[in-house]
C-alpha positions in Angstrom: -17.7 -2.5 14.6 -14.6 0.5 15.5 -14.8 3.6 14.5 -12.1 6.2 14.4 -12.6 10.3 13.7 -9.1 10.7 12.4 -7.9 9.8 9.3 -3.8 8.7 11.3 -5.9 7.0 14.5 -8.4 4.7 11.8 -5.4 3.8 9.4 -3.7 3.1 12.9 -7.1 0.5 14.4 -7.0 -0.9 10.1 -3.6 -2.1 11.0 -4.6 -4.1 13.8 -7.3 -5.6 13.8 -7.8 -6.0 10.1 -10.7 -5.9 9.3 -12.9 -7.4 6.7 -14.6 -3.9 5.0 -14.4 0.2 6.1 -16.2 2.7 5.4 -14.1 5.6 4.8 -14.5 9.5 4.3 -12.7 11.6 3.0 -12.8 14.9 4.9 -11.0 13.9 8.0 -8.9 15.6 9.6 -5.1 15.3 10.6 -4.7 12.3 7.3 -7.4 12.6 4.2 -9.3 9.9 2.9 -7.7 9.7 0.2 -3.6 9.8 1.9 -5.3 6.3 4.2 -6.8 4.6 1.1 -3.7 5.1 -0.5 -1.2 3.7 2.8 -4.4 0.9 2.7 -3.4 0.4 -0.8 0.1 0.1 -0.2 0.8 -1.9 2.8 0.7 -5.7 2.1 -1.3 -6.7 5.4 -4.2 -4.3 4.6 -4.2 -4.3 0.4 -6.7 -7.1 0.6 -9.9 -4.8 2.6 -12.4 -3.6 1.0 -13.0 0.1 0.9 -15.9 2.3 0.1 -15.2 5.5 0.0 -18.0 8.1 1.0 -18.0 11.5 0.7 -20.4 15.0 0.4 -18.8 15.2 -2.9 -20.6 14.2 -6.1 -18.5 15.5 -9.3 -18.0 12.6 -10.6 -14.0 12.8 -10.8 -14.4 11.9 -6.9 -15.8 8.2 -8.3 -12.8 8.8 -10.7 -10.7 9.3 -8.5 -11.7 6.5 -5.7 -11.3 3.7 -8.1 -8.0 4.9 -9.1 -7.1 4.8 -5.7 -8.5 0.8 -5.4 -11.3 1.6 -3.7 -14.4 -0.8 -4.0 -17.0 1.1 -4.0 -17.9 4.9 -3.5 -20.6 6.2 -1.8 -22.6 10.3 -1.6 -24.2 12.0 1.0 -26.6 12.2 1.3 -27.5 8.8 1.5 -30.4 6.1 2.0 -29.8 3.9 5.5 -30.4 1.1 2.9 -27.9 1.9 0.5 -25.6 2.3 2.9 -26.4 -1.0 4.4 -26.5 -2.9 1.4 -23.3 -1.3 -0.1 -21.7 -3.3 2.6 -23.3 -6.4 2.7 -22.1 -6.3 -1.2 -18.2 -6.0 -0.4 -18.9 -8.3 3.1 -20.5 -11.2 0.3 -16.9 -10.6 -2.0 -15.0 -10.9 1.5 -17.1 -14.6 1.9 -16.7 -15.4 -1.9 -13.0 -14.8 -2.0 -12.0 -16.4 1.8 -10.3 -20.4 0.9 -12.7 -23.0 2.0 -11.7 -24.7 5.3 
């Protein structure tokens, strides 16, 4: 598990390690989460990373924007830790289900 404190660092880390899933806060300093999501979805090596958008903005248009940007899941703050865990487990289950058999 890796953490990044800003959008550019997070994007660089995703490109370097290509994780199975990312929890992406929209309110990041520097490169915001919307731009990080856009760049993840526009690059062949990161387009398949599962992304959960996490934000304090609970307006319905935020969920719509996340979906339109290619996010796989959306969650607002505050949240229950068990709900976050369940969402991440669901994303990872989707990754496992789409992996080719060995």
